[in-house]
N, C-alpha and C positions, 0 to 999 in steps of 0.2 A: 106292614112296612111303607111308609112314604117315600114318594117320587121326589127327587131332589128338584124335577121342575115344579111340585106341589108348594115349595118352601117359600112364603111369603116375609117371615120375618121367625125371626132366631124361637120365638114363642114354640114354634112346630116341631123343634128339636127338645125341646125340654123333656117333652114327658117318654122320650124312647127310651128304650133298653140301651144299655151298651152292646149289644149283639147288633142293633139295628144299627146303632151309631156308627159301630165299624164298617157294616156295610154300606152305610150312607156316605164315609169318608172313602173307600174304594170309590165310587161313582163321583164325588169331587173329584178326585184327583183325574179319574177318565176325562171329566169335562175342562179342566185345566189344561190337561194336555192335549186333547181333540183342537181346543180355542188358540193356544197357544202355536200349536205346530201350524195354523195356517192365519194367524195373526201376526205371529212373534210375539215376544214378552219375557216376565221374570221366570221363569220356571221354576230351577233349581229352590228356590229359597221359599216357593208356594207350594212346593207339594212336601217340605218338611215342616210347613208349619200347621197343617191341615188337624191335627187332635188338638193342636194347643188353642186355635181360633173357635173349634168347637166347643171345646171345654170354658172359654170363656164366653161363650153366648150360652151357655146351660146354666155355667155359675152365676154369671152378673146378669145385669136386667139393661141393657143398652135400649135406648138413648139416655135414659136419666144415671146410668153408670156411665164411666166413659172409660172408653177402650181408645189409646191412642197408639199408634202402630210405628215402628222405626226402624226400618225406613218405610215408605207407603207402598215400596212397590210390593210387598209381601201380603198384600189384603186380598187376593183373589177369593178366597175360601170367607173370609170378610163379605166380601161383594155377593156372591152365590147364597150365603145365608141370611141376607138381609133386601130380598126381595129384589135383586137385580138378573136371575136367572132369564129370563125373558131378553133381557139385552146384553147376555154375559159373551154371545156370540160376536157383538159390536167393540168387544175390547178392545183400545189403542186405536181405532179404525175412524175417520173423519165423520164427526157427527157422531160418535159413538161414545160408550162409558169409557174412562178416563182408565188407565194401568196405577191410579194414585189415588188415596181417599179425598174426594171433591164434596163440597157442599152443596153444590148445586145437584147433586147425585141424590142425597140420602142423609135425613135427619141421624143417622148412625155412623156417618162421618163428620167427627167432630172436629177433627183439625185436620188440615191438609198437609203433607209432607212430598217432600221430592228429593229433600238431601238427609245424610244420616246425623246421627246423634243430636238430635232435637228432640226428642219424646219427652226424657226426663226432663227439661226444663218445663217445657208446655205442660205437661202432667202434674208439675208442684203447682205451675201457677192455677190451672185448675183445682187442685188440692185446696191453693190458697184461697181462691172466690169460694168455692162450698165452703169452707171454714168463716168467712170473712160474713158471707150471707147465712149462716147458720142452718145450709142442708147438712144431710146426711149421707149422699149416696158415696160410691167407691169410685175413685179413678186407678186405673191401672196402664201401666207402661207397658210394652212388648218390646223390648230392645234386645236387639243380634250380638253377640259378639264382637263381630266386625265395631259395629257404632261405638261400642267401648274402645276403639282406637283411637276416637274422637273425644278432643279434649272439653268439649262441652259436656257431655256425660259426666265428669269428674268435679264440673263445676256446679253441675245440678246435685251429684248424689250427696257432695260435702255440706251443700245449704241445706236439702232436704234433710241429711241427717242429722245437724246442728241443730233443726229446727225441730226435729220430732215430728213431722207433720205427716199425718197419716194417708199412707200411700203404698200402692203396691206395684213392685216392677217384676216383670218377669222376665228374665234373661233366657233367651234362646240362643242354646252355644252347640253351634252346628259345627265349629272349629274352621268357617269358611268366612268371612265376609264376600267380597266380589272375588277377589285372589284368596291363597292362604293369607291366614293372618300373620300376624307379626310381631316382636316383640315381648316384654317381660310378662305383659299381661296374657297373653295368649299361653305361655309357660305356666303362668301361675292357675289359670282356669285348667289347664290341662292334670296339673296336681289333683284339682278339685274332683276330675270327675271319677277318680280313681275312689272316691269315698260314699257312693252311690248307696251303699248300706247301713250308713251313720244315722240318719234319722229313723228308719226302719227299727234297727237295732235299740236304740236312746229310745224310743215308743212301749218296744216290748218290755224293756228293765222296768222302765217307770212304773207300766202296769202292773206287771207281777209282781215287784215290790209293794207297791201302796195297796196292794192287795190281800200284803202278807198281816195276819192278827197280831197286835199290840205292837212288834218290831216294825211292822215294812213301814210308815211312815218316817220313821226316825231314822232308818238305814238308808231308806232312799235320801234325805237330805244329806244326809255323809258322805254317802256316794257323788252326789250332785255337784258337794263343794269341790271337789278335784276333776269334775268332769270336763270344765274349760280348758284342762292343763291338758288330760287325755285329747279331749280333742282337735287341741291345738296341736298334737302330735300326729293325731291320724287324719286328719280333716284340713287344718287349718285353712279355716273359715275368718280370720282374722281381720283381710281386708275389708270386708265390706262391715262387719262386725265394727271396727273401728272407725269408720265413716256414719256408724247408727244406725244401720237398718240390722233387723233378725234376717238371716241367712236361713235360707229352707232349703235341702236338698245337698248334691245332684239328684235329679230323678228323670226317667224314660220321657222324655217330652212326645214320646208317639206313643206313648201309653195312656191312651184318651184317661182311664179309669183313677191313673194315677195321677193326671194334672188337677183332674176334678178333684179329688182327694186333698191336695193340697191348697190348691187355689180356695177352696171351702174353710180350711185354717185357717189360711191368711186373712180371710174376710173377717174372723172373728177378733183379729189383732188390732190394737188398737196403736199403730207403731209403725214406722216405715217398714217394710218387707221386702226380703227381696227374694224369688223362687229361679233355683238353678236348673234349667230344662237342659237334656240333652236330647236333640234331634239329628236327623239325618236329612243332608241336603240333596234333593231330588228323591227324597223317599218315594217308592214306588215303581219309577221308572229307572231301568239298569243303565239307559245311555247316559241321563243325566246325574244316576250316582257314580257313576265311574268316572264322569268329567264334569263335577258341577261348576269349575270357571265358565266351561263353554256354554254351559245351559244355565247361567245366570241372568243377562240379557240376549236372547237369541233371536236371530232371525226367522222366519218361516222354517219349517225341518221337515222331513220325511219319517212320520212314527217308528216304522219299521226298524230303519236303520241309523236315526238319528241325525243323518245327515241334512246337513242346509238343502234345502228344495231350489232354491236360486243361487246363481253366481253372482255372487256380489262384486261390485268395481273394489281395485286396488286401492286399499286406506292410505291417505296422506300421512297418518303415523307410522307405516308400515316404510314407507319414503322416505321419510327424514329422519328414522333411525337405520335405512341402510347406508345413508350418508356419513352418521355419525360413528355406524361400526368400522366405517375404512379410517376416519378420523382417526379413531381411538386404534386403531393399529399400529399407529407410531404415535400415538400421545396420551401416557398415561394420565394426563392432569384432567381428562375429559370425566364429567361424571354424569349418567343419566339418573334421574330421581322420578317416580311415579308416587301418587297416593292410592293402592289398591286397585290399580287399573293398568296392571302389565299388558293383559291381552287386548283391551280397549283403546288404548292407545300406542300400540306396536312396540311397546319397550320390551317386550318377552324375549323378541330375537337379538336385541343388543345384551340382555340381560344372560342370556345363552353365549353368545361371543364374548362379553367381557364381562364376568360375573363380580369381579373383583371392583369393576368401575359401575356398577348398579345398584340402588338402595330404592325398595318399595318400604314406606313407611306408615302403611296402612291408612285410614280415612282421616288423615289430619293433615291439610293443605295448609292449616297457616305454619304450624311446625315444619314442613316441607319447604317453604319459602324462606323462611330463616336457617334451616340447614345449610340450603344452598348461601345464602348470605354469608354465613361462618366457612363454608367452604371456599365459595371465592375469597373472601378473606384471607385465607390459608392458602390460598395459590392453584387454587382448582379452577375448571371451566364446567361449571354447572348446567347441565340442561334439566328444567321442570319439565314433564310432561304433563299435560291438566288439561280436561275439559273445561272451556268457556263457564261454565255454570258453574263449576268448583271451585274454579280462581276467585271467583267472588268473594268466598270465605277467608281468603287471604290476602284481601285488598291493604289492610292496614301494614300488613308484615312487607309487601310490593313495595308501598311507599316508606315506608318506615326504616326497614329492615337492607333495603336493598336500594333504593335509587337515592335516597341522602346520602347514602353513602358511597353512589356511585360505581357499584360491585358488577363486572363482568358476568351475570348471572342472566340464563338465554331461558324465556317462558314459552314455550311451544303450546299453543293453546289450538286443541284440537274440538272439535264439533262445533265452529264457531258457525253462526248463522241461524238458521232454522233446524233445528233438531226435531224434526217429526214427530215420532209416535209417544214419546216421553212427555208431552206437551210443556206448560208454561213453566212449570218449574226447571226444566231442562233445555230450553232456550238460549242458542247463545247471541244474543242478540244487543249485550250490553257493554262489553268488554272493552269496543274503543271508547266510549263513553267514559268509564272509570279510567281506565290506561294512559290518553290521550294528555290529560291536563298535568301527568305529573311527569315536574323537568326532568331532563338528563334521559328519557326513557326513551328508545325507538321503536318504531309499531309499523310493522310489516302485514303486508297481505299478498303472498303471490297467487298470482292468475292460474297456474296450473303446476303439472308434476315438475317439469324441468325448472321452472321458477322456484320453486319451493326447495329444490336442490341446491340450487344456485345460493337462495337465501340462508339456507343451514349453513353453508362455508361462509356466507358473509358473517353472518351472528357470529360464529366460531373466530373470527380474524377480529371481532370489533370488542375493544376494552371496554364496555361500558353496557347498564341494562338494554337488554332487548327483548321484545315480545314479536313471536311471530304467528300469526292467528290462519286455521286454515280446516274445512269443512272436512266430515267424515271422510268422503270419499275423493279421491282423486279428480278433477276438471281436465275434461279435454276442448279445448280450442275449436272453434269450427273451423272446416276447410284445411285442415290437418295444421294451422297453424301452430307457434311453440314461442314461446320467450326464451329465447337464447341466453341475451345477457340481462344482467343486475348490477346494480350498482346503488346502495343508499342514499336515498335522497333525489332519485334520479327516475323519471317516467318514460313511455315508451309508447310513441302512436303506433299504433297496431292495424287503423283502418283510416284512408284519407278522406276528409271530408271537407267541403267548405262553407257549410250553412247554420251547422251547430258543434258543439263540442259535448261526448259524452266521457266524463271522468269514472271511471267503473275501479272497482274495486274488489280486489281476491274473485270469490266465487260469483260473482256477478260482469266478470268480463268476457265471459265467454256467452252472456245473455248480452251483453251490450254489442258485441259483435255479431249475432241473429238479428238482433233488431235495427241495429244499423243496412244490414242487409235488405231486411223489409221496409224499412223505411226509404231505403235507395229505390225501391221498387214504385213506391208514392209519389218519387221525385222530388225526394228532400236528399242531400248529399249531407253526409252525418261522422265526424269525426270521432275514433273512439281511440282515446288515452288511456293505457293502462297504470293506474296511480297505485303502483303495488306498496309504494311507500306512502303511510297515513302519517309516521311523523319522523323527519322533517319531512314537509310538503316541498314538492318542486317548485320552489317559489320563481324562478326563470320560466318555467313552464306558464305557471298561472299569469306571471306579468304581460308574456306574449299573447295569451290569451284573451288575457281582458283588453290591451291594446287594440284586438284587431275588431272586438265590439260584437262578435257573434255570442246567441243565446250558450251558455255553459251547463250541462246538466251535469249533477254528481248520481250516482249508482250505487247503492250499498246495501248487503243482506243484513243490515243491522237498523236499529232505531236512531230516527233522524236527529232527536234531541240529543247533543252532544258529540254525535259521531261524524265520518269524513265531511259531510257535506257541511256540518257545521265549522269545520275548522277551514273550509274554503271560504264559508261565510265572512268568518272573523278576519281571515287574513284580507280579504278584499275590502273590509270596511278598513280594518288599519291602514289598509296602503289607498285609500281614498278612491278605491279603483270605481268608475262608471261602466259598472257589469251587471249585466242579466244571468243570477244565479238561479238554477232550481233545484234544489236538494231533493233526491227519491230516497226511499228506505222506508221501513217501518215506523206505522205514526204510533201513538202515545197507547199503546195498548199491549196487552200480554196475551201471547200467541197460543192457541190451544193445540191439541192434538189430531194429528191426521197426517197422510203421506206428503211427502213436498209437495206436489203438485197444488194440491189443492189450497196448499196454507200458502202456497207464493201466489194462489188466486186470490185468496182473501185478505193478504195485506198489499194486493196489486203491484206486486212483482212480478208475474208471469210475463212473456214476451209481449203477447197478445195487448196486455193493457198497458205494457210499456211504450208499444208504439204508439198507442191510441194518448196516453199522456203528453209523450211528445210532440204528436201532431197537433194535439188541444191546447198545448203552448206555443207552439211557433204561429198557430192560425192568431193566437191573440197578440203576439209580437205583429204579426203583417198587418193588424188591424189597428194597434195603438200606432205603427208608423206610419199608416195610410192617415 
């Protein structure tokens, strides 16, 4: 029996017996549970897909054959089977391996993915490239049923089926995406789940009939002519068939031999094939099986109890929903919408308090935005809770469907700023840049919990598009400070100073106050202004600062290009101000994964580096004046 630690490539498992593979699957689950319990990560989905991943690597020959996972967070077994056991303990840690497929980690990671519903389009692209170059390898897309709530999947399915491009889609149906799947497709797949015996029965009947002397083949053809009618009544696989796919299944996706058998069959077909596999999310770990949503993306936890090992700070999503619950108690027009993230965004609490005023649309951000636009047009007050990284997918709808029509939709942008262990695809560092330039959109970044509460109330009363961005955890300002007043377009001085000013945005306001205290100890008096409204700017405040002539630093946990600092520079240029403005934010780069402090140091936004940057800039200013 081979040890998991000795596996250096998929070739090492191809000669194993099924019994040996099943024992190895247990070892893989143990390793995943142990690692995620320490580092945090995506647990339930990875425990459910172990056998499918092993079967893929036993039947196909990656990296020549292309295996594309949707979403990439379900690739932990894939990593363990492709030579990354020795580094697996570093999963999602600073300098360690990513929780998603990465080219720079392995040649087996043929396509990087951090967002859902992209694998089918990517796989079709790989297949078209293969055909154009007259190559023969296989292309397999592994897609969760939750990903099928995203519209891109249907665009790709339609294109692939219409062109009859040879490609295999493995549908991993665990009845969950991040939250419980919603919508008509979920109900359709539920019907298909009841038909597990169809494919087996059909093959048995075909084999026995065709082996009957003389009449066997003729009798089979007669029966086969009526098969599709019977099958549509019993199985109803017409949806995928209508799109041009050969449908196989459903089968038990946690049965390694059955998955291998079906993949081998699909491998011989010269047409688009979809294999429907039923798996159990969290399989093999009872805590995750019972509460798969809580173990979708989990912080470190105690294996014995399944409880979080660390007490986490209160989330800003929970704080915002507390305010909306109060408002909804007296206003039935309020609607809260999320895209498959009720726990992550804190909207589960609102759903419990006001179930008739809550909608989870699945992994469909574009639909969610335009749904909100329709609600607002009909007289409701919609609040869309969404991670910054996922709102990127709804940009066109924000501009076209909400802002052009000046509709009172509020975007509650969670995980704004550096988003730690999930890495470059999940960093919320671009939302100001792609929202700030849209006419009519108000953009707010509260400094602390109290200002967030006030901003939610202000957005509720605001009769126009509004976006509120905030980090995952509530921010506490130094020395017991708190923002107790808020008005859109008005900034507040939190620290007085005479030699320079820091205009800080959102999560960086607490940092600016700490930095100002350190600079004061170095003999430099620095003012800190909480610039919580990014659009519109507080131009009266800026005019006053420009007239004073002291250096102005802008500070944001966001890319500099197109961000808050850019907005201040634009205003200074348009108003012909003679001002020294130094924007400080994230440079032109993608930020990797790791703990928040290490990442802040990497992008030079940690307190010590900020002190040095301000002192250096002020020294240059003194030299130029001298």
